[in-house]
N, C-alpha and C positions, 0 to 999 in steps of 0.2 A: 468521727463523716464510720457506720456503718462499716462491717467486714465486708470484703468485695470475694471473698473465698467461693460463698456459692456462685459464683458468674465460671468460675471454671473446673469447679472438683468434677466434673464428669456428669453423665446422664445414670439417668437411674436406674434404669438397662444395663447401662457397665456394673454401676453397686451390685448391683442383683450376682452379673456372673464375675464378678470378682470373690463373693464369700460362697459364691458354688465354685469357685476354683480353690479355697481354702478349706471350707468340707468337706471336697471333693479329694483333694490334693491331686489334680493333673489336670491338665487341658482337657483331656478326655472325658473322663466322667466329670468333670463342668457342662460340655459338648450335649453327651449322656443329659443327663439331667433338666437343663435347660433346652432339648430339642432345640438344637443349631448344631454346625458343621465346627469343626475344630477350626476351622482358617478365620471363621468371624469370631472364635471367640477367644482366640490371639490378639487378631486385629481388633477389639473391642476393647483388650488390658491395655495394649498400647497406646490407644489415645490417651484410658486413662491415664495412664502413665504418662506421657506431656502434661495434660489438663492438672494434673498435680505437682509436676518436675520435683518428683523425685523418682527410682525404678521402685516398684513396688514388690518384688520378689527372686530371687535369683532362684538356679537352675543347680543344685547341684549332689554334681553325679543324679544317681532315679531320683529325686527325693525334690521339691521345690523349701527354699528357707525366703521367707517372708521376710521383708528389711523391718526396722521401723517404723520407719514412711505410713507399708503396707501396712500392716499390725492396726497401727491406728486410723488409717483407712475402713480397715474390714468395719474396728470397732464404731467406728461415725458410724457405715455403711448400715453395720445391722440395726443400728436405733436411729435412721431417716426411715429405712421400709420398716419397720416396724409401726414407727410413727403413721407409714401411708396407712398399714394395713387399718390401729385401732378409727385413724378417720375416715378409713371404708365401711368400715363396721356399724360405726356411730353415726352414718350417715343411711346406711343398710336400714339400721334401726327405725334412723326418723322416716320412715318412706313405710316403716311397718313391715318387712322381710327379715329374716333372722340370713343372714348370707358372711361370706367371710374364713379365713381360714384354721381350720383344728391343728393343730400340732401334738403329736401324740409320739413320746421315746420311752420304748418297755423294752425290756432285758428277751432274749429269748425263746426263753420260753413259756411264755405272757403270751406270744402271739398265737398259739394254742386259744385263746379264749376273746383276745380283742376283736376279733375281724366278728363275731356271735355279736359281741356288745356295738360293734361301730355297725350296722344291716340296721339294726330296727331304726336306730337315731338317723342316719343320712336316708331314710325311708320317709322320717320325719321332716326333714331340712333338708331336703334334695338340691338347694341352695348354696353350699356352704362345700369347701375343700378340701379336705384331707391328707394331715400328711402323717404320713405312718411309717419311726425308724425302728426296725429291728436291731437292737445286737448285745454285745456281750455286757456282766454290768460295769465292767471296766471303763467303757464307751460312752456308758449310757450318761453314767457318773461323769463325766467331761464336756457332757453337750449338754446337764444342768449345771455344770461351775460357768458356761459359757453361758447360756441362758436359753438358748437354742430353741426350747417349747413350750407349750402351756405346760403340761403330762405326762409325768414321765411314772414308769408304773414299775416296782419292786417285790423281789421277795422279800431282801434282808434291808432293809435300809442303810443310806450311807452316815459316815459319823461325821459329826462338827460344822455339819452345812445349819442353815435357819432355815427351815421348813415347814408348809406347813404339809398334814395330811391325813390322809381318810384311810380303814383297811378297810377292801372288802372283800374277798372268799380266803378261802385256806387255801396254804398250797405244801401237801406234807409229799415230802420227797419219798421213793420207796424202795427194798432191795428187790430188782430183778433176775430173773434167770433163760435160761431156756423149759417150755412149756416140760422137755425131755428130761431135766437136769434133774439127778436124786434131788436137790433143797425141795421141790415141788413136791416130793413124797412124801415129807415133814411136819409135824403138826406147826413147829418152831425148832430154827439151826442158831444156832451159838454166838454169838460175834465174834471169838476165836476162829470159830471154822469158819464161818463167811472169809473173816480177810485170810482165810489160809488159799482162796480159787484166785484166780487170775482177776482181775480189778478194771476195769476200765476206764475213767475218768473225764469229767468235761479239762476243755482247755483252761492253762491260767487266766484269770478276768470274768469268769463265769462267774452267775451266782450260783450255780448248781454246785463246781466244784468251791468255792468259797463256804459255802453252810456243809457239803464233808469234809471238806478239812479241819471245819472248827468243831464238827463231830465226834471225829477221831482225834483231834489230837483232846477235848476235854475229856474225851477214857481213855485217854494215855495207849490207844493201840494204832497200827501202821497197818491199810493194809497190803497186798499183793499185786503196784500200779504194773501192770503192764500195758497199757497202750495209753493216751491221752487223742481225746477225740475233739474235733470241734463243732461236733452239730449232736444233737439230741437222737437224730432221728438216723446218723453215723453210729451211737450205740447201740441204740436200739435193733441193727442191720448185725453189728455186729455179736450182739446177743444171741440173734436167731442165729447166728456162725459157727455157735459156741467157741467164741474167741474168752468167753472173760462174763460176769457175773458185774452189775454195776448200779448206782443207784438214781433214780431219774426223779419229778417229779409227778404225780401221779397224773396231771393233765397232759402228760406226753400219750401217755396210754388211755386218755376220756376219749380223746377225738382222731376216732381211728380205726380200722378195723383190721388190729392187732390179736389173729388168735394163738398163737408161738410162743409170746412171750409171757410170763406170769410173775403176777408179787407176791415174794417170797417171806414169809413171819420170821426175819432177824429178830432176837434179841437187842433191847431197845432203839429199833427201831417204829414205826416211821418216822422222820426226822421231821417236829411238827413247825410249822410254819403261817403267815399269810402274806398272800396278796396286797400291796399297796400302794392308791392311789396320792404323786408326792407334788408339789410344784414351792417354788417361791416364792418365801412369806412376805418379800417388799415389792414381788412386780405387780401390780394389776392385773386382773384373771381379765381378759378382752368379753364382751355381752357375748360371746358363742362360747370362751371356754365356761363361763359363770352357767348357762344354759345344760353346757352337758354335763359337767360337775350335778348339778342336782337331777340331770336321765341316773348319771350315777349311785347315785345314795338313791337310790328312791325303785323305780322300775327293774334298772340294770342290774340289780344282784339277784329281783326273780326273777328276768330273761337267762341271770348266768344261772341258776339253780336249772332252772327247765334243762336247757344245753347241755350242761355237764355230767347229769345223771349220775352223778359219784354214789 
């Protein structure tokens, strides 16, 4: 006799709420993501737990700790909802439409150019939805390991994962200082002299932090770290406020009117790297993901060359 688990496993909406809770880490975050009230989220999760017959999570201090049953249900919910999306896109294609959801996850610095890439694509395919997640490198790797998105944008690829990869465009990390700084008057600054200045660095888990640390380690030098700052914008404003110098992606300066920060010619810099779109080799791309990949590999590159004007 076939299993009757599906008869009491809960509704699709309850599974969607459970996933939002797991990814957001709180009832409030899940409610905001799904545009529901917190009491509605709590009630639906309670009904799902009753249907499953096990508690799904526990509140431990300010954090949620999922039970084994909860984690198993999360994994199954992800598979079920992904299958539903694939069916929806397949049926849409049979109708001659391009619809569905495209999921992108990128490290924070890529947020400066991804919207310029998405704009023309969304104009061409207005029926699709975009879920664009911006996080630091560590968090994007975690999303990749969970298989949450179609594509993951990195400048420095994670090691030990079976990925398909296409290189997209250059991402040079450059030294910056206030335009009024004495370095801006010099043709070249030695690395030793640069390392004596107060240095502003991105937070642990950031791709820029990772590349910067590898760069200094390889040359066996240490910067004079004054502050750890969790966003590119905050670093730029701190540089403007003469709190120190830094190393950031040139893209952070390309998209915006920043007149009083200057790129400094420092010995051994810039740090050369390239942006890459990656995806899990064992996971088949959805129809809309395949269309987007073709767009990225062809006209997407030309669109970005016009947009960044580096």
